[in-house]
Structure formats: structure tokens, C-alpha cells
C-alpha positions in Angstrom: 1.9 105.2 99.8 4.0 102.3 100.1 2.3 98.6 100.8 3.6 97.0 103.8 6.0 93.8 103.0 3.9 90.6 103.1 6.3 88.6 105.6 6.4 84.9 104.5 6.3 81.8 106.9 10.0 81.2 105.5 11.2 84.1 106.0 13.5 85.1 109.2 12.5 87.3 112.2 15.3 88.5 113.0 19.9 88.7 112.5 19.9 86.1 115.2 17.0 84.1 113.7 19.2 84.0 110.9 22.1 82.1 113.2 20.4 80.1 114.7 18.6 78.9 111.3 22.0 78.7 109.9 23.5 76.7 112.8 20.5 73.9 112.1 22.1 73.3 108.4 26.0 73.4 110.3 27.0 76.6 108.7 28.3 78.8 111.5 27.4 82.5 110.5 28.5 85.3 113.5 26.4 88.1 113.9 27.8 90.2 111.0 27.0 87.7 108.3 23.6 86.6 110.2 22.8 91.1 110.3 23.4 91.3 106.5 21.2 88.5 105.4 18.4 89.6 107.5 18.6 93.0 105.8 18.9 91.8 102.3 16.0 90.0 103.2 14.0 92.8 104.6 15.4 95.5 101.9 14.6 93.1 99.3 18.2 93.7 98.2 21.0 91.3 95.7 23.9 90.0 98.2 27.3 90.2 97.3 29.4 88.2 99.5 33.4 88.9 98.5 36.4 87.1 99.3 39.0 84.0 99.3 38.4 81.2 96.8 37.2 78.5 100.0 35.9 81.1 103.1 32.1 79.9 102.0 30.5 82.2 100.4 28.7 79.6 98.0 28.0 77.2 101.2 26.3 80.5 102.6 23.7 80.6 99.7 22.9 77.0 100.3 22.6 77.1 103.6 19.9 79.8 103.4 18.2 78.1 100.7 18.0 75.0 102.8 17.1 76.8 106.4 13.9 78.8 104.2 12.7 75.8 102.5 14.1 77.5 98.8 14.4 76.1 95.7 18.5 76.8 94.9 18.9 78.4 91.5 22.4 78.5 90.8 24.1 80.7 87.7 27.7 79.8 87.7 30.0 82.3 85.5 32.5 81.6 83.7 34.4 83.3 81.0 32.1 83.9 77.3 29.6 83.6 79.3 25.9 84.7 77.4 22.7 85.7 77.8 21.7 82.6 76.5 22.9 80.7 78.7 22.3 82.9 81.6 18.7 84.2 80.7 16.9 82.3 77.8 16.9 81.2 74.2 14.6 80.0 72.0 14.2 76.3 71.1 15.4 76.3 67.8 14.7 72.8 67.1 11.0 72.7 68.4 10.7 76.1 66.3 11.9 74.0 63.1 9.5 71.3 63.5 6.3 73.4 64.3 7.4 75.8 61.3 7.8 72.5 59.1 4.6 71.2 60.3 2.4 74.4 59.5 3.9 75.3 56.4 0.5 75.6 54.7 -0.4 77.9 57.8 0.0 81.7 57.4 2.9 83.0 58.6 1.7 85.8 61.2 0.1 83.0 62.8 3.0 80.6 62.4 5.0 83.2 63.8 3.3 84.1 66.8 3.3 80.7 67.8 6.8 79.5 67.4 7.7 82.8 69.8 5.4 81.9 72.7 6.5 80.4 75.9 5.9 76.8 75.4 9.3 77.6 72.8 11.6 79.0 75.3 14.0 77.5 76.9 14.6 79.3 80.4 18.3 79.7 81.8 18.9 80.2 85.3 18.0 84.3 86.0 14.7 83.7 83.7 13.8 80.3 85.8 14.4 82.5 89.1 12.3 85.7 87.8 9.5 83.1 86.5 9.3 80.9 90.0 6.0 81.2 91.4 8.1 79.3 95.4 10.4 80.6 96.6 13.9 80.9 95.1 17.3 81.5 95.9 19.0 82.9 92.9 23.0 82.0 93.2 25.4 84.0 90.9 28.7 82.2 91.5 32.3 83.9 91.1 30.7 87.3 88.9 34.2 88.5 88.7 35.2 86.2 86.1 32.6 87.4 83.7 33.6 90.5 81.1 32.6 93.8 82.4 30.2 93.9 79.6 29.0 90.5 80.7 27.9 92.2 83.8 25.0 94.0 81.8 23.1 90.9 81.7 22.5 91.2 85.4 21.5 95.1 85.8 17.9 94.7 84.6 17.4 91.1 87.4 18.9 92.8 89.8 17.5 96.3 89.9 13.6 95.8 88.5 13.5 91.6 88.8 12.2 91.4 85.7 13.6 90.2 82.1 13.0 91.6 78.9 12.1 89.5 76.1 11.7 91.3 72.2 9.1 88.7 71.1 7.6 87.9 74.6 7.7 91.2 76.2 8.6 92.8 79.6 8.5 88.9 82.6 8.6 90.4 86.0 8.9 88.3 88.9 5.5 87.4 91.0 7.8 86.6 93.7 11.4 88.6 94.3 13.9 85.6 94.7 16.1 85.7 96.9 19.6 86.7 95.4 23.2 85.9 96.3 26.4 87.2 94.2 29.7 85.7 95.3 33.3 87.1 94.0 36.4 86.2 95.0 37.8 89.4 93.9 39.8 88.7 90.8 38.6 92.0 89.2 37.1 95.3 90.3 33.0 94.8 89.8 31.3 97.5 88.5 29.4 100.5 90.2 26.5 99.7 88.9 26.5 96.5 90.0 27.9 97.2 93.2 24.9 100.0 94.1 22.1 97.3 93.9 23.6 94.9 96.3 24.1 94.7 100.0 28.3 94.3 100.4 28.8 91.2 102.6 32.7 90.6 103.0 33.7 87.0 104.0 37.0 85.6 105.0 38.4 82.6 106.0 37.2 81.9 110.2 39.4 82.4 113.4 41.3 79.5 114.1 38.2 79.3 117.2 35.5 79.0 114.7 37.0 76.8 112.5 37.4 74.6 115.2 33.6 74.9 115.8 33.4 74.5 111.9 35.0 71.1 112.1 33.6 69.7 115.6 29.8 70.3 113.5 31.1 68.5 110.2 33.0 66.1 111.2 32.0 62.8 113.0 34.1 61.4 115.7 36.3 64.8 115.9 37.8 65.5 119.2 38.2 68.8 120.5 41.5 68.8 120.7 42.3 67.1 117.5 39.8 70.2 115.8 41.7 72.7 118.0 45.0 71.2 116.6 44.1 71.2 112.7 42.0 74.3 113.0 45.8 75.9 114.4 47.9 74.4 111.4 45.2 74.8 108.5 45.9 78.7 109.9 49.8 78.7 109.7 49.7 77.2 106.3 47.0 79.7 105.1 49.7 82.5 106.6 51.9 81.1 103.6 52.7 82.6 99.9 50.8 79.6 98.2 49.0 79.3 95.1 46.0 77.9 96.1 45.6 78.5 100.1 42.9 75.1 101.7 39.5 76.1 101.8 37.1 75.3 104.7 35.5 72.4 102.8 39.5 70.7 102.5 40.0 71.5 106.2 36.9 69.4 107.1 38.0 67.1 103.9 41.7 67.1 106.3 40.1 66.2 109.6 38.0 63.4 108.2 40.8 62.0 106.7 42.8 62.0 110.4 39.5 60.8 111.8 40.0 57.7 109.6 43.1 56.8 110.4 42.7 57.0 114.3 44.6 59.9 114.3 44.4 61.4 118.2 46.3 64.4 118.2 48.5 66.1 115.1 51.4 68.8 115.5 53.7 69.6 113.2 56.1 67.2 112.7 53.1 64.8 111.7 51.2 66.8 109.1 53.0 66.5 106.3 52.2 62.9 106.3 48.5 63.5 104.6 49.4 67.2 103.6 48.2 65.8 100.2 44.7 66.3 101.1 44.6 69.8 101.8 46.7 70.8 99.5 46.6 70.9 95.7 49.8 72.1 94.6 53.1 70.3 94.6 55.1 73.4 95.0 52.1 74.4 98.3 53.0 71.0 99.9 56.4 71.2 99.6 56.1 75.3 100.6 53.7 73.5 104.0 55.8 70.9 104.4 59.2 73.3 105.4 57.4 75.3 107.3 56.1 72.9 109.5 59.4 70.7 110.3 60.8 73.9 110.3 63.3 73.7 107.5 64.6 77.0 105.7 63.3 77.8 101.7 66.1 78.2 99.3 67.5 81.7 99.0 65.0 83.3 96.2 62.5 82.3 99.5 60.9 79.3 97.1 61.1 75.7 99.4 64.0 73.7 97.7 62.8 71.2 95.5 63.0 67.9 97.6 60.6 64.9 97.7 57.9 66.2 99.9 57.6 62.3 101.7 61.0 61.7 102.5 62.8 63.0 105.4 66.6 64.9 105.7 67.9 61.8 105.4 66.1 59.6 102.4 63.7 58.1 104.8 60.3 57.7 103.8 58.3 59.7 106.3 
């Protein structure tokens, strides 16, 4: 008979508790997020969070860590990541010094010494496995890894253990909460997916983004928050190289408050679009759309100065 799961003081009591405690960390979770985070905790399953860049996936893991008092351990994925950066590596310099210091010692004893834990450099995955305190392990942008590199994660995600040939298998005494994020730039392997619960996250609705802005930006009025969220939504609907993230919408709202702006409309927005958008072509496309100007014949914005009006004067 399987022993019942021991509830920790930091555990969420219910899906509603997830939503409420995340709100206390200024992360506005909807009921689906609350339910899925709660189920991941109860089932002790990693949570795969997938959606567009800037939709709040990484911030969800950070907020769960803060809400539960857990230490956040982050593995930022990138092309070429290998086990020496994800799992562990040996401290070769320290091993060499030990070999030199024990040059007259028998090799069998020396070998046992240099391949002990004191010579091991734990990377994020192993650090999370070895931790005795509550830990949130964030494997960020896992879709940036090559398919072969996903195998690094499978043993950890399946059994929460790491095998080191020289030391044996290290099993977690306390399972970390695991969040994997993906921007959906490629399909992840079935082996990885079946080990996780799945949570799709998209950009928030206008109303929810307005509430996020009000939570995150001091001095922001409800009227200005609503205007910002509606303009941001209309800009995200354009074919942009990089749609504005939630954090960039927050930066834009803070900018408007700093400038003493009480109201912003389509004609006012272009002056500060460079805070919201990070590519010149995106700024120009958004500017022309907000001002009701046509795109050129192939759908691209005409090449004009982003901060000049049609008569040539400065905006």
C-alpha cells in the first residue's frame, strides 16, 4: 500500500489557495493556472508551461517559489547545453592539486578520494535533487535544446534522481517542484511530455492585463490602465517580429505615469512606442496602424521616420 503524501506547511491547500497566494505575490492567476499548479503539487509531477514569449511563464515559477518560501533554482536552456552545465562536472583543478599533493599515495585510495562529493560541482539539476529545503526548479525555454539534449532531463523528471558513474545514483530526499517553460518554437519529445502536466498560457485578456497593470504599477489610474491594455492588445494582433510582453506593457505603463500622462489614445501612443516595442520595423508598423495610415502594397509599413508626422514635423 502506498504511503499517503506528507503535506508540507508551504504546500497549497487548494486551487483557490494557489490563486490567492499568487495574488499576494502580484501574479494574477486564473482558475486554470490555480488548478494545474495544485495538481502538479499533489501528483508530484513536473509542470510544462507553454506559450508565447513574455506571457508570464517564467514569472509563474518565480511567484510559486516566493509564495511557498522555496529556493528558486533556474536552468536557462540554450543550444549546445550539456550535462556539465545542467547536471554536474568534476572540479578538475582541485582534483589535479590533490593528485599532486598525494603523489606518493597508492592510486586506489587517491582515486576514491578525488571522485568523492567534495570534488563535485553541482549544476542546477543536481542542486535541486540534493536540496533538503523546499526548492522550485525552473527549466527555462526547454524548446531551445536539441532533441538529444532532452535526454538529460528524463531521469530527473521520471524518478527525481541523478546517476553519477563514479558515485552511483543520488535520489532526491525531498522532491522539488519542477516548472519547464517552452515558447513552442519546436515540438518537444513525447517522452518528455508524458512525464509532465501541461499548462498552455497565452497573453492575458484586456481585462486581466488591466488588472495586472494596476497591481504592478504604482500611481496608475484605472482609466489609463484600461487604455494601455487595449492599445497593447491591438498591437499584439499585428504581424510583428516581437509582440510586446506583459513586462514591456508594465514598463510602458510606468513610463506614462512617470511622464504625468493621464490618458493615452492611438494618436498619443507613438511618442513612447520604443518603450513597448524593440524593433524599428515593429514600431513603424504599430505607429502607422494606430494613426490609421496604410501599409504599403506588400503589407509592410512604408519606410518613414517613426517619430515624424506626414507633414515632416517632429511628433
